[in-house]
Every structure is written in C-alpha cells, then in structure tokens.
C-alpha positions in Angstrom: 28.8 -24.6 -27.1 28.4 -23.7 -23.3 25.4 -22.2 -22.5 25.4 -18.2 -22.2 25.8 -17.0 -18.4 23.1 -15.9 -16.4 23.9 -12.0 -17.3 22.8 -12.2 -21.0 19.9 -10.2 -21.1 16.9 -9.9 -23.9 13.8 -7.4 -24.5 12.0 -6.4 -27.5 13.1 -2.9 -28.3 10.6 -1.8 -30.4 7.4 -0.3 -29.2 4.1 -2.3 -28.5 1.6 -3.0 -30.8 2.0 -4.5 -34.8 4.3 -3.1 -36.7 6.7 -4.0 -39.9 10.0 -4.4 -37.9 10.1 -5.7 -34.6 13.5 -5.9 -32.7 14.9 -8.2 -30.0 18.0 -7.3 -28.5 20.3 -9.2 -26.4 23.5 -8.5 -24.8 25.8 -10.3 -22.6 29.0 -12.5 -22.8 26.7 -15.4 -24.0 26.1 -14.0 -27.4 28.3 -16.9 -29.0 25.9 -19.9 -27.7 22.6 -18.0 -27.6 23.0 -17.2 -31.5 24.3 -20.4 -32.6 20.8 -21.6 -31.2 18.6 -19.6 -32.6 20.3 -18.9 -36.2 22.4 -21.7 -36.1 25.7 -19.7 -36.2 27.6 -16.6 -35.3 26.7 -14.0 -37.5 29.6 -11.8 -39.1 30.2 -8.7 -36.8 29.3 -5.9 -38.1 27.1 -7.2 -41.5 23.6 -7.9 -41.8 23.2 -11.4 -42.2 19.5 -12.5 -43.7 18.2 -15.7 -41.7 15.7 -17.9 -40.2 15.0 -17.5 -36.4 14.7 -21.0 -34.8 13.1 -22.8 -32.4 13.9 -26.1 -30.3 13.1 -28.0 -33.4 15.1 -26.3 -36.0 11.9 -25.2 -37.2 11.3 -21.4 -38.1 9.6 -18.8 -35.8 10.3 -15.7 -37.9 12.8 -14.7 -40.8 14.9 -11.6 -40.5 18.4 -10.0 -40.2 20.5 -10.8 -37.4 23.4 -7.9 -36.5 26.1 -8.9 -34.1 28.4 -5.9 -32.6 31.5 -7.2 -30.2 32.2 -5.8 -27.1 33.4 -3.0 -26.4 32.1 -1.4 -29.7 28.6 -2.2 -29.2 25.7 0.3 -27.3 26.3 -1.1 -24.1 30.1 -2.0 -24.7 29.1 -5.7 -24.1 28.7 -8.2 -27.2 25.3 -7.5 -28.7 22.8 -9.3 -30.8 19.5 -7.7 -32.5 17.0 -10.0 -34.1 15.3 -7.6 -36.6 11.9 -9.4 -37.6 8.6 -8.7 -38.2 6.3 -6.8 -36.0 3.6 -9.1 -35.0 3.9 -8.9 -31.0 3.0 -13.0 -31.0 6.3 -13.5 -33.1 8.1 -11.5 -31.4 7.3 -13.0 -27.7 7.8 -16.6 -29.4 11.6 -15.1 -30.3 12.0 -13.6 -27.1 11.0 -16.7 -25.6 13.3 -18.8 -27.6 16.0 -16.6 -26.4 15.1 -16.6 -22.5 14.6 -20.7 -23.3 18.3 -20.6 -24.4 19.8 -19.1 -21.3 19.1 -15.3 -21.4 16.7 -13.8 -18.7 14.5 -10.8 -19.3 16.1 -7.3 -19.3 15.1 -4.9 -16.5 13.8 -1.3 -17.3 16.4 0.7 -18.4 19.2 -2.0 -18.3 20.7 -1.8 -21.6 21.3 1.7 -20.8 22.4 1.1 -17.2 24.9 -1.5 -18.7 26.5 1.1 -21.2 26.6 3.6 -18.5 28.6 1.2 -16.3 31.1 0.1 -19.0 31.9 3.8 -20.0 30.0 4.3 -23.3 28.1 6.8 -21.8 27.8 8.9 -18.8 24.7 9.8 -16.3 23.5 12.7 -18.0 24.0 11.2 -21.4 22.2 7.9 -20.4 19.5 9.7 -19.3 18.9 11.6 -22.5 18.1 8.5 -24.3 15.0 8.4 -22.1 14.2 12.0 -22.6 14.6 11.7 -26.4 12.3 9.1 -26.5 10.1 10.9 -24.1 10.2 14.2 -26.2 6.9 15.3 -27.1 8.0 18.3 -29.6 10.4 18.9 -32.1 12.7 21.4 -30.1 12.6 18.6 -26.5 13.8 16.5 -29.2 16.4 18.8 -30.4 17.8 19.7 -26.7 17.6 15.7 -25.8 19.9 14.7 -28.9 22.3 17.7 -27.7 22.5 16.0 -24.4 23.1 12.6 -25.9 26.1 14.2 -28.2 27.5 15.5 -24.6 27.2 19.0 -24.6 25.8 19.1 -21.5 28.3 16.8 -20.1 31.1 18.8 -21.9 29.8 22.0 -20.2 30.0 19.8 -16.8 33.4 18.6 -17.0 34.6 22.0 -18.1 33.7 23.4 -14.7 35.4 20.3 -13.1 38.3 20.8 -14.8 38.6 24.8 -13.8 37.7 23.7 -9.9 40.2 21.1 -10.1 43.0 23.8 -11.6 41.3 26.0 -9.0 41.6 23.5 -6.2 45.2 22.7 -7.0 46.2 26.0 -6.9 44.3 26.3 -3.5 46.4 23.4 -2.1 49.4 24.5 -3.0 48.9 28.2 -1.1 48.3 26.0 1.7 51.4 24.9 2.3 52.7 27.9 3.1 52.2 30.4 5.7 49.9 33.7 4.7 52.8 36.1 4.7 54.7 34.3 2.0 51.5 34.1 -0.3 52.4 36.0 -3.4 49.7 38.4 -4.5 50.1 36.9 -8.1 48.3 33.4 -6.8 45.5 35.5 -4.7 45.0 37.6 -7.8 44.5 33.8 -10.0 42.8 32.5 -7.6 40.4 35.3 -7.3 40.0 35.3 -11.3 39.7 31.6 -11.5 36.5 31.8 -9.2 34.8 34.6 -10.9 35.2 32.8 -13.7 33.9 29.5 -12.5 30.8 31.4 -11.0 30.0 33.0 -14.7 29.9 29.7 -16.2 28.1 28.1 -13.3 25.4 30.7 -14.1 25.5 30.1 -17.7 25.0 26.7 -17.5 22.3 26.7 -15.5 20.4 29.3 -17.4 20.8 26.9 -20.2 20.1 24.2 -18.3 16.7 26.0 -16.9 15.7 26.1 -20.3 16.0 22.5 -21.0 14.1 21.3 -18.0 11.1 23.6 -19.6 11.6 21.6 -22.3 11.3 18.5 -21.0 8.6 19.4 -18.2 6.7 21.8 -19.3 5.0 24.8 -17.9 1.4 24.7 -15.7 -0.5 28.0 -17.4 -3.7 28.3 -15.3 -6.2 30.8 -16.7 -8.6 32.1 -14.1 -11.3 35.0 -13.6 -15.2 35.5 -13.5 -17.3 34.0 -15.1 -18.1 34.7 -18.9 -15.1 36.6 -19.5 -14.3 34.0 -22.3 -11.7 32.0 -20.5 -13.0 28.7 -22.2 -13.1 30.6 -25.5 -9.5 31.7 -25.1 -8.6 27.4 -24.3 -10.0 26.6 -27.5 -7.9 29.2 -29.5 -4.8 28.2 -28.0 -5.6 24.8 -28.2 -6.4 25.3 -31.7 -9.9 22.8 -31.4 -13.0 23.1 -29.0 -12.0 21.2 -26.1 -13.9 23.6 -24.1 -17.5 24.3 -23.8 -18.7 27.9 -24.4 -22.0 29.5 -23.5 -23.4 32.8 -22.3 -24.7 31.3 -18.9 -22.3 32.1 -15.9 -20.9 29.1 -14.1 -20.9 26.3 -17.4 -17.4 25.5 -16.4 -17.5 23.2 -13.5 -14.1 21.7 -13.2 -11.2 22.0 -14.7 -10.6 21.1 -18.1 -6.5 20.7 -19.4 -4.9 20.8 -22.8 -1.8 20.4 -23.7 -0.2 22.8 -26.0 2.9 23.6 -27.8 4.2 27.1 -28.6 7.7 27.2 -30.8 8.5 23.9 -29.4 7.9 24.7 -25.8 5.6 22.2 -24.7 2.7 24.1 -21.9 -0.6 22.4 -20.0 -2.9 24.9 -20.2 -5.9 24.8 -17.5 -9.2 26.1 -17.9 -11.1 27.0 -14.5 -14.6 27.4 -13.0 -15.2 31.1 -12.9 -14.6 32.6 -9.2 -17.4 34.3 -7.5 -19.8 33.9 -4.5 -21.8 30.9 -5.5 -24.7 29.3 -3.7 -24.6 26.5 -6.3 -23.0 23.1 -4.7 -21.5 21.9 -7.9 -20.2 25.4 -8.9 -18.4 26.3 -5.5 -16.6 22.3 -5.9 -15.3 23.6 -9.0 -14.4 27.2 -7.7 -12.6 25.3 -5.0 -10.5 22.9 -7.5 -9.8 26.4 -9.5 -8.2 27.7 -6.1 -6.2 24.5 -5.8 -5.1 24.5 -8.8 -4.1 27.8 -8.9 -1.6 27.0 -6.2 0.0 24.3 -8.4 0.7 26.9 -11.5 3.7 27.9 -13.1 1.9 30.7 -14.6 -1.7 32.6 -13.9 -3.9 34.2 -17.1 -6.1 36.7 -15.1 -8.7 37.1 -17.6 -10.7 40.1 -17.8 -13.4 41.6 -19.7 -11.8 44.5 -22.0 -15.3 46.5 -22.3 -16.1 46.7 -18.6 -12.2 47.3 -17.1 -10.5 46.4 -14.0 -13.6 45.7 -11.9 -14.3 45.6 -8.2 -14.3 42.2 -8.2 -11.4 41.6 -10.3 -9.2 43.2 -8.2 -10.7 41.3 -5.5 -9.5 38.2 -7.2 -6.0 39.9 -8.0 -5.2 40.3 -4.6 -6.2 36.7 -3.5 -4.2 34.9 -6.4 -1.3 33.3 -4.6 1.9 35.0 -3.9 5.3 34.3 -5.8 3.5 33.4 -8.8 4.1 34.9 -12.2 0.6 36.2 -13.9 -0.3 38.2 -16.7 -3.3 40.2 -17.0 -5.4 39.6 -19.9 -8.0 41.4 -20.9 -10.3 39.9 -23.8 -12.7 41.0 -26.1 -10.4 43.8 -27.1 -12.6 43.7 -30.5 -15.3 45.7 -28.6 -12.6 48.7 -27.9 -12.2 51.8 -30.1 -8.9 53.6 -30.4 -5.4 52.1 -30.3 -4.7 49.9 -27.6 -1.2 49.2 -26.5 -0.2 45.9 -24.0 1.1 47.6 -20.3 2.2 46.8 -17.0 -0.1 47.1 -13.7 2.9 46.8 -11.3 5.0 44.0 -11.9 2.0 42.5 -13.9 2.1 42.6 -17.8 -0.9 43.1 -19.4 -2.0 41.8 -22.9 -5.1 42.4 -24.8 -7.0 40.2 -26.9 -9.9 38.7 -28.7 -10.7 35.1 -28.2 -13.4 35.7 -30.6 -11.4 37.3 -33.5 -7.7 36.0 -32.8 -6.9 40.0 -32.2 -3.2 40.2 -29.6 -3.3 36.2 -29.7 0.2 36.2 -31.3 1.3 38.9 -28.7 0.4 36.5 -25.8 1.5 33.6 -26.7 5.1 35.4 -26.6 4.2 37.2 -23.1 3.7 34.0 -22.3 6.8 32.3 -23.5 8.7 34.9 -21.6 6.4 35.0 -18.6 7.4 30.7 -18.0 11.5 31.7 -18.4 11.9 30.5 -22.2 14.5 32.6 -24.1 15.6 31.6 -27.4 19.0 30.4 -27.1 21.5 30.9 -30.1 23.5 27.6 -29.1 20.2 25.7 -28.1 19.4 24.5 -24.8 20.1 21.1 -23.7 18.2 18.8 -22.1 18.0 18.9 -18.0 16.4 17.1 -15.2 15.0 18.5 -11.7 17.9 16.5 -10.0 20.7 18.2 -12.5 19.2 21.5 -11.8 19.4 20.8 -8.0 23.0 19.8 -8.2 23.8 22.8 -9.9 22.0 25.0 -7.8 24.1 23.3 -4.3 26.8 23.8 -6.9 26.4 27.4 -7.1 25.6 27.9 -3.3 29.1 26.2 -2.2 30.3 28.7 -4.7 28.9 31.5 -2.9 29.8 30.1 0.5 33.6 30.0 -0.8 33.5 33.7 -2.1 32.3 34.8 1.8 35.4 32.5 3.1 38.2 33.6 0.8 40.4 34.6 4.1 39.9 31.3 5.4 41.6 28.8 3.4 41.0 25.5 5.0 37.0 26.3 4.6 37.4 28.0 0.8 38.9 24.3 0.0 36.5 22.3 1.7 33.6 24.5 -0.4 35.2 24.0 -3.5 35.6 20.3 -2.8 31.9 20.3 -2.2 30.9 22.4 -5.4 33.1 19.9 -7.4 30.9 17.0 -5.9 27.6 18.4 -6.9 28.7 18.6 -10.5 30.1 15.2 -10.7 26.9 13.6 -9.5 25.2 15.0 -12.7 27.6 12.9 -14.9 27.8 10.2 -12.5 31.7 10.1 -12.1 30.2 10.2 -7.5 26.4 9.2 -7.2 24.9 6.2 -5.1 23.5 2.7 -6.1 19.9 4.1 -5.4 20.4 7.1 -7.5 21.0 4.7 -10.4 18.2 2.6 -9.7 15.4 5.2 -9.6 17.4 6.6 -13.1 17.2 3.3 -15.1 13.6 2.0 -13.4 12.1 4.9 -15.4 13.4 3.7 -18.7 11.3 1.2 -21.3 12.3 -2.8 -20.6 14.5 -2.8 -24.4 16.4 0.3 -23.4 
C-alpha cells in the first residue's frame, strides 16, 4: 500500500492524564495504509476489532480495540479510524507517534470538527455546540448544548431563512410591476409575512439569550457598607466558607470570587470591600477595586442592614452605582426585625429581606437573582448560543426594522431583507469567512 496522504490527521481524543481507556482518532484518505502498518490489517467497517497496536518492528505498543468508519458515514465525513487502548499518557503518546511515523500529521485544534463542517456533517452552529457540550459546567448548560448539537438552534434559523426567502421572492416579483398594478392581496401578504418573521425572530433571540446565559454565566457583585454581611452572604450562596467573616470593619480588602449555580444557571459571585471613606492605604486600594468590579457587573446586590434601614451612607452608595446595571436592594439581618416582612420595590429596584445568619429569605433571593439576570424557565428548553449568534440575530432584527420603515420603497425593502438573510446565514455557516472559521475552531481541543 502507498503511504497515506498529507491530509491524514491524528490526535489523542481523550482528556489528558491517566485513565482506564485512551482514544486516538485518525481521519483522512490514508487510513488503509496506516491501519496496515499499526494493526497489520484493515478492520471491518463499524465492527470492534481487538488486536495489538504495532511498532515499526512488529512488537506490540499496546492492545485494544480498533473501529473503522468509512466515508461518508463518519464524524468528519472522511475515513476515520479510532484506536481505543489503555489510558496511559506514555502509551498513548507512543501509539500517536507511530501514527505520525506512518504519515499522518498532528491535528490542529478543532480540525476534526472543522472537517465535519466542511464536509456537510454539521453546520457551524452545531459544530460550535460540540465544544460547548464539552465545556458545559452545569447540567442545564449540557442539555442546552445538546439541543444545539441535535440541530434545534439551526432548525429555528433555517425556518427563519426559508420564510425570508419566500418574502424576498414575493417582493422581487412585485418589483417587476408598476406600483399601480400591484394587487392589494400581495401587499397584505407581504406585510403578514414580514410581521410573522419579526415575531419568530424575537422569540428565537429571546431563547438564544437564555442559552448565552447558560454558556457564559452572569457576574453578580455584592456591594455595600462594611459589616453589613457581604462575606456571610457569599458563604451562604456558595455553601462553603470561602470568605473570612469578622466583626472588624474593612476585613475584606480585595475582591473574592466564587462560582455557583442556581437551578443550573452558572453565576460568578464577587464579594467586594466595604464602601466607605478610609485612610488605610490597603483598604483604599480594595475600595478602588470594588468600583472597578461594579462597572463590569451584570447584576449588583446592594447589601444593607435591615435593623438600620436605608441610611444616608446607603443612599450615597446607591446614587454612585453605575447607571444601566440591574441591581437588587438586599436587606440583611432580617432576623433582628419583628413583625411581617414583605419584599417590595424602591423605584425600579426590587427589595429582598434575608438573614445570612439563619438562611431566612435565601430562596427568594435566588429566584430574584435569576429573574434580574434575565433567566426565565423555558418550556421547550433553551439552546446554546454564543455572543456572535446574538450579534447576528440582533443585526437581522435591525435590518427587519429598517425594512419595515421603507415599505413604500420596494428596492430598499428588498435590500434590507437580503441583509437580514445574510446575517442569519452567518450563524449556520452558509455565509461566513475563513477568518471566522479559524477563530471558532482554534478554541477546540486538539482531538476534536
């Protein structure tokens, strides 16, 4: 047999470290020659073949199972060979090196999935969901990524594109006739189609935002005066003693970060130095970092002492918070109050009463936090989405708004529809640039 071509790639597909099983994946047109060299024969397609993985002298490097998937019915759409051996890093490297000696080259990050995309096995949104599924930190995020991998997100985009194509066909046909010869029925149909597409796009964008939240999480900053219980609240939310709690004001000097999840939604909770005037140089540095952290927050929990109510210092802190960032007013030490306590609103800011000491009101706080960061329980479930997806959906929405504004000018209306379709096609990869592909797949692991 002739040696494999240069486009045959190989990589370890399992995680680094020791394990019971390790997998080496090979893809390309030179599988037959490589299999002959390392196995002594070509495995039967889609059958588990047990045997030795051989070195250049015919001695066994390892023993395991070989699986051969002929093109086009494989992950990449090419001939694929998988070698399932023992999960020793040393052994896996020896077997991989043998594959490279037989003419394969080391795969680049994400190259297997990139080939799957280029060979039509996955669209771009599905390909990205492979990495999202691997990186999922919560069960809800994993389910969301799996929905995207199955094609639910792509299906929603394709449905929108199909309806846009129908609308564009109608508009192009109307352009061929003078305005006074265009039937009222066609105008009504055009308007109905446009309104329907806009409604579906709003719904898709809403679900995509939920998926983006599952993927990226939200940054929740706890701020307030010293000694109102910020560190105690962080410990309560995280379920462990991650922050030092003391009655001495100014104990927290730097930002303390802790990742948690509420109902499967990942949140990054940040405990900050108490906000006050201070002559202590180190504490002043911590307060400066608090202000920097607040600027990057997705949600601010302004913690107050319920036994003192809203003080002048609290009002000053509230007035100095960054504009445009959602915030909750959380009154701690509710266990010191008497009588019934009910949540409320101060202006547009929700109010929640809790006790970080006893745990009172913590579940109400969790629910309110999720609502404040934009999470809503989806009956059909969210699908995973990335920032570029949200940008493309928002751009398409903008073009549809502009199309609605130029209904009377058919040529401009048609052009806005074309641009909206182009933005949507970028999500699934029907229209994209090589630079974008390189950026996406470079973030994958080597064996994927």
